[in-house]
N, C-alpha and C positions, 0 to 999 in steps of 0.2 A: 521715604518713611516719614510719617508725621512726627513732629517734635514731641507730641503728647503720647505717642505709642512707642514704648520701649520693650522689646521682647524679653521675657524671663527664661533663663536656661538653667539646666542642671549643671552644677560646677563641682568637680572633685579634683583636688590637687593636694598631695601630702607634703609638698616641699615649697610652699611660697616663702618669700624672703622679705623681711623688714630690717632696716638698719637703725640702730640706736647708739648714741654715744656710749663708749665704755665707762664714762663717768657715772652713768646710771645703772651699770650692770653690777649685780651682787655676785661676786666671784664665789664659786662653790667651795667654800672653806672646809666643808665637811667631806668633800669628795675623797680625800686620802683615807678616810675611815670606812668607806663603803666599797663593797665588792661589785655592786651593780646599781642600776637605777632604782630598783625596789628598795635596797638598803638605804640609798641616799634619801629617798622619799620619807622613810621612817625617821631617820636622823633629823631631817629638816622639820618634820612634824613636832618632834620633841623640842627642838630649838625654838620653834615658833611659840611654844607655850610661855616662854619667858622673854621673848624678843619684842621690845617696844617698836622696832622697825616694822615687824610683821603685823602689828596691831594698829599701826598709825592710820587714821582716817584721811582719805584723800578729799580734796575739794570737789563739791558736787555742782556741776553747771546746772542752770535752771531747766534745761531740756532733758536731763538724765535722772531717772528714778533710782533710788537706792537698791531696789530689788533687781535691777538690771545688772549690777556689778557681780563679778565672779567672787567666789570664796576659795579658801584653801582646798576645798574638795575638788576643784577643777584641776588641781595638779600644778606642776611646775609652770611658772610664768604668769600665774593669775594676776599678780600685781602689775606686771608690764602691760597686760591687756587692759586692766582697769585704768592705768595711767593714760593710755592712748585716748580714752573717752573722757577722762576727768580734766586733763590739762589741755586747754584750748588756747589758740591765738585770738587776740582781739578782732582780727579780720577773718578768722577761720582759715580753712584750706579749700582745695578745689571742690570737694563734695561734702563739706561740713561747715556749719557756721560756728560762731563763738558759744552757742548755747549747748553744744555737745560735740565731742570729738568723734573720730572714726579710726579704724585700723587700716592703714595703707600698707600695701605690699606689692612686690613684683611677683609674677608667676610665669610658668613656662620654662623651657630649657635654658633660656638666658636670663633668668630672674636676677641673678647676682649682678650682671652687667647693667640691667635696667635700674635696679635700686641704687647702684653706685652713681649712675648718671643723674638720677633724681636728687640724691644728696649733694653731689658736687655742684649742681646748679644753685641750690638754696644757700650752701655755705659760701659760694663765690659771690652771690648777691650781698651777703652780709659783709664780706671783705671789701666789696666795691664801695660800700657806704663809708668805710674808713680810708679808702684809697691806698691801703697797704696789703699787698698779697704776700704775706709772710705768716704762715700758720701751719700747724700740724695737729690733726685731730684723728683719734682712733674710733672706729665704729665696729660694733659686733653685729653679726647676723642673728636675728631671731627667726627661726624657722617655724612655720605653723601649717597645720593641715585644715582643709575645708571640705565639707560634703554638704552642700546646701543649694539654694537657687539664688542666682543673682540676675539683675537686669544687665543685658549685654548692649553696650553703647557702640559696638562696631557698626559703622555706617550711619550713626546718628547724624541728622541733617542740620543741626545748629552748630556751626563752626565756632561760635563764641565760647561754647563749653570747653573747647580744647585750645583756646587762645593761649599763646605762650606768655602773654602779659598777665600777671595775677590780677591786676586792676580790672581786667576785662573777663578773664576766664573764671576767676573765683566767684563773682556774683552770679554769673550765668550757671555755673556748675552747682552752686549752692541752691539756687532756685529749683533746678531740676531734681536734685537729691531730696529737697524738701517735699516735692510732689510725690516722688516715689516712696519716700518714708511714710507719708500720710496714708498711702494705700497698702501699706504692709510690706514694702520692699525691704529686703535684707541687705542689699548692697549693690554695687555696680562693678562690672568689668569694663575696662576702657583702655584705649591705646595710650602708651606713654607719650607725654608731651615733650619730654626731655631726651628721649632716645628713640629714633626711628625704628619701628619694628618691635619695640618692647611692649610688654603687656602688664597692666597694673590692675589692682582691685582696691576698692574701699568698702569695708564691711561696716554696716550701720549698727550692729548689735554685738556686745561682748561675747555672748554665748556661741556665736558663730565661729569664733577663733578656737581651734582645737590643737592639742598635742604640741604645745610650745616647747622648743628646746633651742639651745645656742648652737651657732655654726661658726664660720670663720671670722677672723678679725682683720679689718682693713685699715691701713693708715693713709689718710688723705693729706698730702703735703703740697703747700703752695710756696714756691721759692721765687717770688718776684713777678710771677705771671699769673693770669687768671685761670689757666688750665692746671689743675692739680695732678700730681703723680699719685697713683693709687696702687699700693703694694700690700701684699698679705703679710701679717705678722704672726709670730709664734705665740702659743698660749693654750693651756688646757681649757676645754669647754665641757659643758654638761653633755653635749652630744658625744664627745669622746669618752666620757666616763661611762655612758650607758652601753658602749659597745661590748 
């Protein structure tokens, strides 16, 4: 397969998983007042009319237009989706540069394990920089659905795109993503670099991310070793409220 030819496929998955630190999760404080998800949405809409947090403007990278961002009409999780595209790293990530972000997630039957492996790798790298493997961080699942077309990188013939070293893999992946984005690509499906057999996606546009809800919470604990213990923790979620 030529490195310039990447097949585009129909992709539908209602249960992709992204992990974010619980420090950035807005707990559903109004949940006890709601009987179901519809009631909760009405209460959150009323709360938003006087909430500075809900009206706060996010930073806009040079490669992202204001009209690409989601509004409250998109439903629960719209601020989390926008944040993924607005807050970028100076070096970017595997399939996005510093000029605009992307929504990364694991998909498939073992999506939870794949996203855990991805997060564990990056947090461990940060701890390696300090030389101290003593840390506990909780992450919450953000579950999202997709019905779209993505470029499928299965079998892609440039191994540098999947290099485990970010100094090699990120520039190669960003260059490929830039070419796909410029011809109207909506995102990519690709094999996880951090977990053999795992499957990941990177969505290039906020509006592709649908039906966001919260899932399980996981505690990553490092106790003197570079391999963390990953354990589930208790706690109510929006997913549970909507049942």
